[in-house]
C-alpha positions in Angstrom: 9.6 -93.2 -114.9 12.7 -95.1 -115.9 13.4 -95.6 -112.0 9.4 -96.9 -111.8 9.9 -99.7 -115.1 12.9 -100.7 -113.5 12.1 -101.6 -110.0 9.2 -103.5 -112.0 11.1 -105.6 -113.8 13.5 -106.1 -110.8 10.5 -107.2 -109.1 9.9 -110.1 -111.9 13.8 -110.8 -111.9 14.3 -111.2 -108.3 11.1 -113.0 -108.2 13.2 -115.9 -110.2 16.1 -115.5 -108.3 14.2 -116.2 -105.3 12.9 -119.2 -106.6 15.8 -120.8 -108.1 17.5 -119.7 -104.7 14.6 -121.7 -103.1 16.3 -124.7 -104.7 19.3 -124.2 -102.9 18.1 -123.5 -99.6 16.1 -126.7 -100.2 18.6 -129.7 -100.7 21.0 -127.8 -98.3 18.8 -127.4 -95.1 17.7 -131.0 -95.9 20.5 -132.9 -97.4 23.3 -130.3 -96.9 24.3 -130.4 -99.8 24.0 -127.8 -102.6 22.9 -128.9 -106.0 25.0 -126.9 -108.6 22.8 -128.0 -111.7 19.9 -125.6 -110.3 20.7 -123.3 -113.1 20.5 -126.2 -115.7 17.2 -127.0 -114.1 16.0 -123.5 -114.7 17.3 -123.6 -118.6 15.3 -126.8 -118.8 12.0 -125.2 -117.7 12.5 -122.5 -120.3 13.6 -125.0 -123.1 11.3 -127.5 -122.6 8.2 -125.2 -122.4 9.4 -123.4 -125.5 9.5 -126.7 -127.1 6.0 -128.3 -125.7 4.4 -124.8 -126.2 5.7 -123.1 -129.6 7.4 -126.0 -131.3 4.7 -129.1 -130.5 1.9 -126.8 -130.1 0.8 -128.4 -127.0 -1.6 -126.1 -124.8 -0.3 -124.4 -122.5 -1.8 -126.3 -118.8 -0.3 -128.9 -120.5 3.0 -128.0 -121.4 3.5 -126.3 -117.5 2.7 -129.5 -116.4 4.9 -131.9 -118.1 7.8 -129.3 -117.9 7.5 -129.6 -114.1 7.2 -133.3 -114.0 10.0 -133.6 -115.9 12.1 -131.1 -114.2 11.0 -133.0 -111.0 12.4 -136.5 -112.9 15.3 -134.3 -113.3 16.0 -133.5 -109.7 16.1 -137.4 -108.9 18.3 -138.1 -111.5 20.7 -135.2 -110.2 20.2 -136.4 -106.5 20.5 -140.2 -107.1 23.9 -140.2 -109.7 25.7 -137.1 -108.5 24.7 -136.3 -104.8 24.0 -140.0 -103.1 27.1 -142.3 -104.3 29.5 -139.6 -102.9 27.6 -138.6 -99.4 27.5 -142.6 -98.4 31.2 -142.1 -98.8 31.4 -139.3 -96.3 33.2 -137.6 -99.7 32.5 -133.7 -101.1 32.9 -135.0 -104.6 29.2 -134.2 -105.2 30.2 -130.6 -105.7 32.3 -131.3 -108.8 29.4 -134.1 -109.9 26.5 -131.6 -109.6 28.7 -129.6 -112.0 29.5 -131.7 -114.4 25.9 -133.1 -114.6 24.5 -129.6 -115.5 27.3 -128.9 -118.0 26.4 -132.3 -119.5 22.6 -131.1 -119.8 23.5 -127.7 -121.0 25.4 -129.3 -123.7 22.8 -131.7 -124.7 20.3 -129.2 -124.7 22.4 -127.1 -127.3 23.3 -130.3 -129.5 19.0 -130.6 -129.5 17.8 -127.7 -129.4 20.0 -125.4 -131.3 22.2 -122.1 -130.4 20.0 -119.7 -131.4 18.1 -117.8 -128.9 14.6 -118.0 -129.2 11.8 -115.7 -127.7 9.1 -116.8 -126.1 7.1 -113.4 -126.0 6.4 -113.0 -129.5 3.9 -116.4 -128.8 2.2 -114.6 -126.1 -0.7 -112.6 -126.6 -0.9 -109.8 -123.6 -2.1 -106.8 -123.7 0.3 -104.3 -121.8 -1.2 -102.4 -118.6 -1.1 -98.8 -118.2 0.7 -97.8 -114.8 1.9 -94.3 -114.4 1.9 -93.9 -117.9 3.9 -96.7 -118.1 3.4 -99.9 -120.6 4.0 -103.5 -118.5 3.4 -107.0 -119.2 0.6 -108.5 -116.9 3.0 -111.5 -116.3 5.6 -109.1 -114.7 3.6 -108.2 -112.3 2.4 -111.8 -111.5 6.0 -113.1 -111.3 6.5 -111.4 -107.6 2.9 -112.6 -107.1 3.7 -116.5 -108.0 7.2 -116.5 -106.1 5.8 -115.0 -102.8 3.1 -117.8 -103.0 5.6 -120.6 -103.6 7.2 -119.7 -100.4 4.6 -119.0 -98.6 3.2 -122.7 -99.8 6.5 -124.4 -99.0 6.3 -122.7 -95.6 2.3 -124.2 -95.2 3.6 -127.4 -96.6 6.3 -128.1 -93.9 4.6 -127.2 -91.4 0.8 -128.5 -91.8 1.7 -132.0 -93.8 2.8 -135.2 -92.9 5.2 -135.0 -95.8 6.7 -131.6 -94.8 6.9 -133.0 -91.5 8.9 -135.6 -92.7 11.3 -132.8 -94.3 11.7 -130.9 -90.9 12.3 -133.9 -88.6 15.5 -134.6 -91.1 16.1 -131.2 -91.2 17.1 -131.7 -87.3 17.9 -135.2 -86.7 18.2 -137.3 -90.1 19.4 -140.4 -87.6 16.4 -139.6 -85.2 13.7 -139.2 -87.8 14.9 -142.5 -89.4 14.4 -144.5 -86.0 11.1 -142.9 -86.3 10.3 -144.5 -89.4 10.7 -142.0 -91.6 12.5 -143.1 -94.8 15.2 -139.9 -94.9 16.5 -141.2 -98.4 13.1 -140.4 -99.9 13.0 -137.6 -98.4 16.5 -136.4 -99.4 15.3 -136.9 -103.1 12.1 -135.5 -102.6 13.9 -132.2 -102.0 16.0 -132.6 -104.7 12.9 -133.1 -106.9 11.2 -130.1 -105.3 14.4 -127.9 -105.3 14.4 -128.4 -109.8 10.9 -128.0 -110.1 11.0 -124.3 -108.3 13.8 -123.8 -110.5 12.0 -125.2 -114.1 8.9 -123.0 -112.9 11.5 -119.8 -112.9 12.7 -121.0 -116.0 9.3 -120.9 -117.2 8.2 -117.3 -115.7 11.3 -115.9 -117.0 11.3 -117.2 -120.4 8.5 -115.0 -121.9 11.1 -112.0 -120.4 14.4 -113.0 -121.5 16.2 -115.3 -124.6 15.5 -119.0 -124.2 18.8 -120.5 -124.6 20.8 -123.8 -123.7 23.2 -121.5 -121.7 21.1 -119.4 -120.1 20.9 -120.7 -117.0 24.4 -120.4 -115.9 24.7 -116.7 -115.0 21.0 -117.5 -113.5 22.3 -119.9 -110.9 25.5 -118.5 -109.7 23.1 -114.8 -109.1 20.4 -117.5 -107.5 23.5 -119.2 -105.2 24.4 -115.7 -104.2 21.2 -114.4 -103.4 20.4 -117.9 -101.2 23.6 -116.7 -99.1 23.0 -113.4 -98.3 19.3 -114.1 -97.5 20.6 -116.7 -95.2 20.5 -120.3 -96.8 18.1 -122.3 -94.6 16.0 -119.4 -94.0 12.5 -119.5 -96.7 11.5 -116.0 -96.2 14.7 -114.5 -96.3 15.9 -116.2 -99.4 12.6 -114.6 -101.2 13.2 -111.5 -100.0 16.8 -111.2 -101.5 15.7 -112.4 -104.4 13.4 -109.4 -104.6 16.2 -107.1 -103.1 19.0 -108.6 -105.7 16.6 -107.8 -108.8 15.6 -104.9 -107.9 19.0 -103.5 -107.1 20.7 -105.4 -110.7 17.3 -103.5 -112.4 17.8 -99.7 -110.8 21.9 -100.2 -111.3 21.5 -101.4 -115.4 18.5 -98.6 -115.7 21.4 -95.6 -114.4 24.6 -96.6 -114.4 24.0 -98.9 -117.6 24.5 -102.8 -118.2 28.0 -102.5 -118.6 28.4 -102.2 -114.5 25.7 -104.4 -113.6 27.3 -107.4 -112.6 30.2 -105.4 -110.9 28.3 -103.5 -108.5 25.8 -106.0 -107.5 28.9 -108.6 -106.8 30.8 -106.2 -104.8 27.2 -105.4 -103.0 27.2 -109.2 -102.6 30.5 -109.4 -101.3 30.6 -106.4 -98.8 26.9 -107.5 -97.4 28.7 -111.0 -96.3 31.5 -109.7 -95.2 29.8 -107.6 -92.6 27.1 -110.3 -92.0 28.8 -113.7 -92.6 25.6 -115.7 -92.1 23.3 -113.4 -94.3 20.8 -110.9 -93.9 18.4 -113.6 -92.4 21.0 -116.1 -91.3 21.7 -117.3 -87.8 25.0 -118.9 -86.5 25.3 -122.7 -86.1 25.1 -123.6 -82.5 27.7 -126.5 -81.5 27.4 -128.9 -78.6 30.7 -129.5 -76.5 
């Protein structure tokens, strides 16, 4: 019974890791850069949703919509201020710039939101479902479905819409895409906005299951980046499946060995996996033309 509950909890956590990792995958695939402020976007999603829904008393649909819009704006700010200026000059300083911007927003939230962790779960009226004698929150079952739905929607978006095809063209050859009339700068900015929407959505989904605080995104962001690498960072479904696997493994380790061993064992498994498969579970080695 304990193992069953751990698997259910792990699916919820894993879906959240997968959504965050999809953001890393999106920016890396389109722009060949990584948004290390992704964890702060996840934190923003949770904090803003709590603020709108609980503190201000807004309706849930409005709270969710405004939160996602603000997360998208945050992604545009990250790309415009911390990535684009450095990429234009051929510098890799965007690595540190995105980290610094993430720390900046975390401290800003710390000053305004406060240090005290808060729970959103107490403000949700959900009746637990009975599964094999276990009381399971409906949200824990919905999170994996949402995560898989988002991955499927992203796949369809890239293959069936003009905007998605523009992103794919930018991925394949940015210079050729620009010659064909595609605004590459706008495509990259859209990728960053979409990545932070994924992160904000993950934050809102996980907020009822964990305490909401200004520093909650740091460790989640690190884990999600590990998931993106393990899944093969350019492979959408691989990243999502790696997130689910990571969440289940993490929950099982916590249930069997205790929380003291969770980070030690999971990150050891990440190292072993990458040592044996450097391109991740679903990634492929790049092909260089000579």
